[in-house]
C-alpha positions, 0 to 999 in steps of 0.5 A, spaced: 595 535 531 600 539 526 601 546 528 599 552 523 606 554 524 608 547 520 605 549 514 607 553 509 602 559 507 600 555 500 599 549 504 595 553 509 591 556 504 589 550 501 587 547 508 582 553 509 579 552 503 578 545 503 573 545 510 568 539 509 569 532 506 566 534 500 571 539 498 576 534 500 573 529 495 573 534 490 580 536 490 583 529 490 578 528 484 581 533 480 589 530 482 591 525 477 591 518 479 598 515 482 599 509 478 606 508 480 608 505 473 614 500 476 615 497 482 621 501 483 617 507 483 613 506 488 611 512 493 607 513 499 607 521 499 604 525 505 600 531 504 605 535 503 608 531 498 601 530 494 601 538 494 607 538 491 606 533 486 599 533 485 598 526 484 595 521 489 594 514 490 589 511 495 593 511 501 596 518 499 589 520 499 587 518 506 593 522 508 591 528 505 584 528 507 586 526 514 592 532 514 586 537 512 580 535 515 584 534 522 585 542 522 577 542 522 576 538 527 575 531 524 580 525 527 585 522 522 582 515 521 583 510 516 579 504 514 583 499 511 580 493 506 583 486 506 582 482 499 583 475 497 588 477 492 592 481 496 591 487 492 588 492 498 585 498 499 584 504 504 579 510 504 579 516 510 572 515 514 569 520 518 563 521 522 558 527 521 551 528 525 552 520 527 553 518 521 559 515 517 562 517 510 568 516 506 573 520 502 577 516 497 581 515 490 581 509 486 582 506 479 575 504 480 569 508 480 566 504 486 572 505 491 571 512 491 568 516 497 561 515 500 556 520 503 555 520 510 549 516 511 552 509 514 550 508 522 556 504 523 563 503 519 562 496 518 555 498 514 560 503 510 565 498 509 559 493 506 558 498 501 564 497 498 563 489 497 560 489 490 564 495 487 571 491 489 569 485 486 573 484 479 577 478 476 581 477 482 579 481 488 573 481 493 574 484 500 575 479 506 576 484 512 576 491 514 579 495 520 578 503 522 585 505 524 587 511 528 593 514 524 594 518 531 597 511 533 603 512 529 605 518 535 610 522 533 612 519 526 611 525 521 606 522 516 603 529 515 609 533 512 614 528 511 618 529 504 620 522 504 616 516 503 612 514 509 612 506 509 611 506 516 603 508 515 602 502 510 606 497 515 601 499 521 595 498 517 597 491 514 599 489 521 593 492 525 587 486 526 582 486 521 574 484 522 572 479 517 567 480 512 564 474 509 560 474 502 557 468 499 561 465 494 554 465 489 554 472 490 561 473 488 561 469 482 555 472 480 558 479 480 564 477 477 561 474 472 558 480 470 564 484 471 567 479 466 562 480 461 562 488 461 570 488 461 570 483 455 565 488 451 568 495 454 575 493 455 577 500 456 572 502 461 570 501 468 563 498 470 558 503 473 552 498 475 553 496 483 547 498 487 547 503 492 550 508 487 546 514 491 550 513 497 557 515 493 560 521 493 562 526 487 566 522 482 572 524 478 570 527 471 572 521 467 567 516 471 562 520 470 559 518 463 556 511 464 558 506 458 554 500 456 546 499 456 543 499 462 549 500 467 546 506 470 539 503 472 542 499 478 544 506 481 
C-alpha cells in the first residue's frame, strides 16, 4: 500500500473525502469518460493521472477506486470480463458485510457499479451478462485479480501509462460464463430494435437494476416506452 507521504496534499484530501465505495462511484460518475479518440491517443493512467486529467475509462476508473479505497482498508481487487468480440471490460470489486459490490465506469449504463448485495464474485459477474450484450458482445469469462500481485510496479501514482496492468489482466486465467444462445439472441434482438429507434441513446431495459449503483447524470433519463419497467 502506498504511504501517505507519496500523495500530494490535493490527492490525499480527495482520498480522505472519498471514504466509501459509494463516494468513489459518485466521484467517477462526475468525470468525463475517456473515449481515447484514436489508437495513438490510448491511455492507461494511474490514480494520479486520472486526478490530473479529470477523465477515465473503465480500467483507469478501477485503478482510481483501488488506490483510494486501499487507503480505507479495502484490498485492490479488479474483476476482468472477457467478451466474444474481444471488447473486454473491467470493474473494481469490494466486499462489505460479507457481500460483494462493484465500482465501474463505462459508455453503457449497465456496466457501471453494483450495490454490495451479491454472495459471490460469480453472482456479481452474472449481473453484467444481460447489460453487456450489444450488436457484437457478450461475456464469456471472468476473473478476480489482486493488483498487489504486480509487486513493486507503480500502478497507483505513475505519471506514465501503466500498460503492465492491462497485460496482467489479459494473461490471468479466467473462469467461463456460459449463456444459452437463445437468451443472447433474444437480448441482442431487443438491443438492435432499441438502437434502430433511438440511435443516440443507450437502452435501460435490463433486469436487476435495483442492484445497480448510482449512474452518471446522462444515463438517468430513461428513453423509450417501457424501458424502465423491467428494473
